[in-house]
C-alpha atoms as one frame of an Amber mdcrd trajectory, in Angstrom:
protein
 -11.013  -3.169 -17.328 -11.618  -3.499 -21.109 -10.755  -6.866 -22.641  -8.992
  -5.353 -25.696  -5.374  -5.346 -24.612  -2.299  -5.373 -26.826  -0.286  -7.565
 -24.528  -0.604  -9.122 -21.062   0.933  -7.981 -17.783   2.121 -10.078 -14.879
   3.913  -9.618 -11.560   7.389 -10.967 -12.217   9.068 -10.354  -8.831   8.552
  -8.898  -5.388  10.707  -7.349  -2.666  10.199  -5.669   0.670  12.026  -3.823
   3.456  11.200  -2.682   7.000  13.312  -0.706   9.504  15.323  -2.607  12.151
  13.819  -0.708  15.045  10.490  -1.889  16.461   8.064  -0.416  18.951   6.058
  -2.954  20.957   2.724  -2.323  22.590   4.426  -2.582  25.927   6.775   0.248
  24.962   3.847   2.457  23.934   2.142   1.696  27.246   5.127   3.394  28.940
   4.215   6.740  27.369   0.440   6.440  27.008  -2.428   5.110  29.072  -2.902
   1.832  27.192  -1.858  -1.817  27.316  -0.865  -4.665  25.002  -4.216  -6.327
  25.600  -6.117  -3.110  24.755  -4.235  -2.591  21.457  -4.317  -6.218  20.328
  -7.988  -6.622  21.072  -8.943  -3.519  19.036  -6.426  -3.731  16.178  -4.580
  -7.077  16.093  -1.238  -5.186  16.173   1.481  -6.363  18.521   4.377  -4.224
  17.255   5.395  -1.906  14.473   8.714  -1.036  12.739   9.817   2.603  12.667
  12.619   4.605  11.058  14.926   6.005  13.745  17.986   8.227  13.616  18.710
  11.357  11.618  18.163  11.694   7.846  16.356   8.356   7.439  13.438   8.548
   5.014  10.957   6.501   3.091  13.436   6.413   0.164  15.880   4.297   2.205
  13.189   1.622   2.536  12.049   1.960  -1.082  15.590   1.453  -2.374  16.013
  -1.787  -0.384  12.685  -3.159  -1.496  13.318  -2.282  -5.177  16.817  -3.793
  -5.162  15.535  -7.055  -3.616  12.840  -7.349  -6.282  15.380  -6.731  -9.067
  17.897  -9.250  -7.630  15.318 -12.049  -7.428  15.070 -12.105 -11.212  18.609
 -10.799 -11.928  17.179  -7.817 -13.784  19.419  -4.924 -14.803  17.945  -1.665
 -13.462  18.560  -0.169 -16.869  15.782  -2.427 -18.225  13.189  -0.679 -16.103
  11.036   1.661 -18.257   8.930   3.290 -15.558   8.954   3.675 -11.791   5.799
   4.387  -9.843   6.341   5.307  -6.186   3.115   5.120  -4.211   3.646   7.132
  -1.026   2.023   9.751   1.130   5.146  10.427   3.123   7.780  11.572   0.596
  10.934  13.192   1.782  10.320  15.963  -0.812   6.879  17.387  -1.557   7.941
  17.801  -5.196   8.242  14.028  -5.359  10.678  11.316  -4.291  10.497   8.801
  -7.156  13.378  10.479  -9.023  15.628   9.828  -5.985  14.712   6.165  -6.130
  15.442   6.048  -9.849  18.888   7.505  -9.358  19.818   5.433  -6.285  19.038
   2.063  -7.939  20.608   3.091 -11.284  17.451   2.840 -13.362  18.515   5.716
 -15.547  16.360   4.779 -18.520  13.139   4.897 -16.456  10.576   7.650 -16.208
   9.726   8.079 -12.501   6.807   9.710 -10.645   5.064   9.637  -7.315   1.442
   8.516  -6.828  -0.360   9.790  -3.764  -3.445   7.789  -2.714  -2.515   6.886
   0.880  -3.478   3.284   1.789  -4.997   2.702  -1.665  -1.778   3.868  -3.363
  -0.312   0.477  -4.179  -3.507  -0.784  -5.778  -3.703   2.315  -7.918  -0.051
   1.876  -8.752  -0.619  -1.694  -9.912  -3.571  -0.583 -12.018  -1.683   2.320
 -13.562   1.349   0.160 -14.318  -0.763  -2.596 -15.928  -2.423  -0.025 -18.193
   0.941   1.162 -19.462   2.027  -2.462 -20.127  -1.181  -3.752 -21.626  -1.491
  -0.883 -24.082   2.100  -1.550 -25.256   3.746   1.616 -23.887   6.229  -0.064
 -21.546   7.585  -3.612 -20.887   9.077  -3.434 -17.399   7.643  -1.319 -14.613
   8.741  -1.068 -11.010   5.897  -0.263  -8.604   6.889   0.571  -5.022   4.547
   1.185  -2.129   6.488   2.913   0.708   5.457   4.978   3.718   6.970   6.249
   6.936   3.911   7.442   8.798   5.682   7.239  12.141   7.011  10.650  11.163
   3.504  11.978  10.795   1.948  10.382  13.920   1.124  12.243  17.084   2.745
   9.957  19.690   0.533  11.433  22.375  -2.669  10.445  20.501  -3.602   6.884
  21.531  -6.253   6.591  18.796  -3.773   6.874  15.940  -0.150   6.324  16.964
  -0.765   2.678  17.940  -1.768   1.876  14.363   1.025   3.017  12.045   4.425
   1.652  11.163   7.009   2.122   8.394   7.850  -0.126   5.494   8.189  -0.623
   1.729   7.200  -3.246  -0.801   8.058  -3.503  -4.471   6.862  -5.463  -7.501
   8.105  -5.644 -11.041   5.316  -5.780 -13.607   6.396  -7.158 -16.968   4.804
  -7.523 -20.353   3.814 -10.987 -21.509   1.571 -12.725 -24.001  -2.166 -12.169
 -23.747  -2.692 -15.798 -22.654  -0.313 -15.293 -19.745  -1.906 -12.048 -18.583
  -1.955 -11.965 -14.768  -3.714  -8.661 -14.077  -7.298  -9.739 -14.717  -9.586
  -6.918 -13.584  -9.812  -3.885 -11.372 -12.359  -1.545  -9.732 -11.454   1.901
  -8.386 -13.575   4.407  -6.403 -13.275   7.721  -4.591 -15.726   9.665  -2.375
 -14.192  13.043  -1.590 -17.128  14.071   0.653 -15.395  12.094   3.425 -11.878
  13.411   2.894 -11.637  14.796   6.438 -12.284  11.415   8.082  -8.615  10.500
   7.522  -6.077  13.142   6.671  -2.721  14.894   7.234  -4.141  18.407   6.753
  -2.294  21.618   5.941  -2.873  24.339   8.457  -2.192  27.999   7.774  -0.808
  30.344  10.405  -3.325  32.668  12.012  -1.468  35.821  11.016  -0.305  36.668
   7.459   3.067  37.943   6.447   3.098  41.616   7.649   4.083  43.021   4.241
   3.047  40.481   1.599  -0.237  39.371   3.161   0.728  35.747   2.493  -0.631
  32.989   4.756   1.896  30.219   5.205   1.729  27.172   7.406   2.629  23.495
   7.894   1.129  20.031   7.814  -0.475  18.602  10.952  -0.232  15.045  12.260
  -2.500  12.222  11.145  -6.122  12.753  12.122  -8.662   9.959  11.820 -12.272
   9.205  12.648 -11.786   5.538  13.386 -15.442   4.606  13.601 -16.326   6.162
  10.242 -13.260   4.632   8.496 -14.241   1.205   9.844 -17.846   1.572   8.585
 -16.596   2.783   5.231 -14.147  -0.108   4.797 -16.499  -2.938   5.793 -19.309
  -1.608   3.585 -17.489  -0.451   0.435 -14.618  -2.975   0.094 -16.833  -6.135
  -0.181 -18.939  -4.402  -2.857 -15.812  -3.417  -4.800 -14.527  -7.020  -4.647
 -17.856  -8.485  -5.754 -18.084  -6.104  -8.672 -14.607  -7.047  -9.740 -15.248
 -10.805  -9.400 -18.544 -10.559 -11.235 -16.827  -8.925 -14.240 -14.766 -12.106
 -14.516 -17.563 -14.519 -13.674 -15.537 -15.745 -10.690 -17.239 -16.823  -7.495
 -15.880 -15.950  -4.048 -15.308 -19.608  -3.310 -12.983 -19.807  -6.319 -10.436
 -17.321  -5.025  -7.319 -18.645  -3.342  -6.200 -15.592  -1.337  -7.659 -12.379
   0.039  -4.963  -9.736   0.451  -6.397  -6.536   1.961  -4.659  -3.367   3.097
  -3.380  -4.193   6.546  -5.295  -1.601   8.504  -6.991  -3.426  11.348  -7.620
  -7.125  12.059 -11.319  -6.422  12.677 -11.660  -4.929   9.197  -9.876  -7.869
   7.566 -12.142 -10.389   9.309 -15.330  -8.338   8.732 -14.701  -8.090   4.986
 -13.940 -11.810   4.702 -17.095 -12.621   6.683 -19.268 -10.473   4.414 -17.918
 -12.307   1.426 -18.181 -15.734   3.101 -14.408 -16.232   2.547 -12.700 -18.613
   4.977 -10.282 -16.858   7.335  -7.482 -19.285   6.302  -7.454 -17.486   2.888
  -6.645 -14.119   4.461  -2.999 -13.011   4.000  -1.968 -10.941   7.006   1.179
  -9.789   8.709  -0.521  -6.891  10.545   0.512  -8.047  14.016   4.177  -7.552
  13.193   4.121  -4.289  11.273   0.922  -2.418  11.919  -0.569  -0.189   9.211
   2.242   0.630   6.757  -0.117   2.464   4.384   0.872   2.020   0.732   3.490
  -0.532   1.766   1.165  -2.917   3.532  -0.075  -4.957   0.519   3.271  -5.496
  -1.280   4.984  -6.202   2.081   2.429  -8.875   2.867   2.557 -10.273  -0.654
   6.317 -10.578  -0.566   6.265 -12.406   2.793   3.532 -14.788   1.640   5.660
 -15.698  -1.376   8.733 -16.190   0.851   6.628 -18.585   2.948   5.609 -20.475
  -0.215   1.894 -19.887   0.430   1.098 -18.680  -3.056   1.270 -21.181  -5.895
   1.245 -20.785  -9.682  -2.188 -19.874 -11.084  -3.569 -18.956  -7.656  -6.269
 -16.237  -7.810  -5.463 -13.330  -5.462  -8.009 -10.692  -4.653  -6.156  -7.454
  -3.587  -8.013  -4.486  -2.133  -6.765  -1.203  -0.718  -8.760   1.440   1.104
  -8.080   4.625   3.009  -7.727   8.379   2.916  -9.570  10.244   0.240 -11.625
   8.327   0.883 -10.463   5.922  -1.808 -10.802   2.252  -2.336  -9.955  -0.211
  -5.063  -9.621  -3.858  -6.014  -7.402  -5.597  -8.457  -7.673  -9.348  -9.270
  -4.339 -11.093  -9.876  -3.569 -14.560 -11.150  -0.125 -15.594 -10.047   1.878
 -16.717 -13.096   5.441 -17.231 -11.779
């Protein structure tokens, strides 16, 4: 991040939402050859929340999270200038952010989707902070929301045990330069490994008989777990160190490590490689599983509700996942 900014940006408020229905490891063991012990040992996940019933979508969760963030600071939705919805599971392939804009009454806001899977919320924070720091907008709502239970193959033990549904929201607001809370970022992509984690589009074998068009549909989540693990534990620590070095901050100086909630082994491995004490890891993975773009803001909101995070705390946030993409943003909590 360049130091020449017109104004600062800070996270003013947070909100989150999860479905009421949960699926425990014991319940999964009724339909698959697995057990609570097997899942917890390999992932750290004990249960996950899922959307059930007809016509329930990621937007229902995004609306709740956004409204909760707005209510915490008594902000009129009409004061929101921009809405960024980070999701890989929209209810409309043309984009779902406009639905969120309308449902919360933020009629003055531009709204668009951002698709970067489990890195989506970090990219959303970085994108929003750029709009604020260059003076374009003053109030931006960033929502990370996903409902990957709808895209999971519930007969595939390697993937369905991991994912849950949820949403998290933050309001990023303009402030003075001295109060700037978005300190630095580092973003990366390596498309050579895009097939290691994907929801791929598959064409039908036979074309339309007259038009010669090949149509098709999207498949379920497919993942090479070993490769994704190796990628995360090698690339994420380097990203964090590069970000910290740009600020001349040492790892022992950070207060909290907030990683994408993918797998407990990944969280611990990254912390170990950086020599960060495990008591600085923010995690709610055991309750919700991997909620993709929602995992970081959901964990952040819960940590704030539990009064863990104090004013001026340094928070290292890193997301990683499909693409393969990964990124880090360093936050100083100002509220």
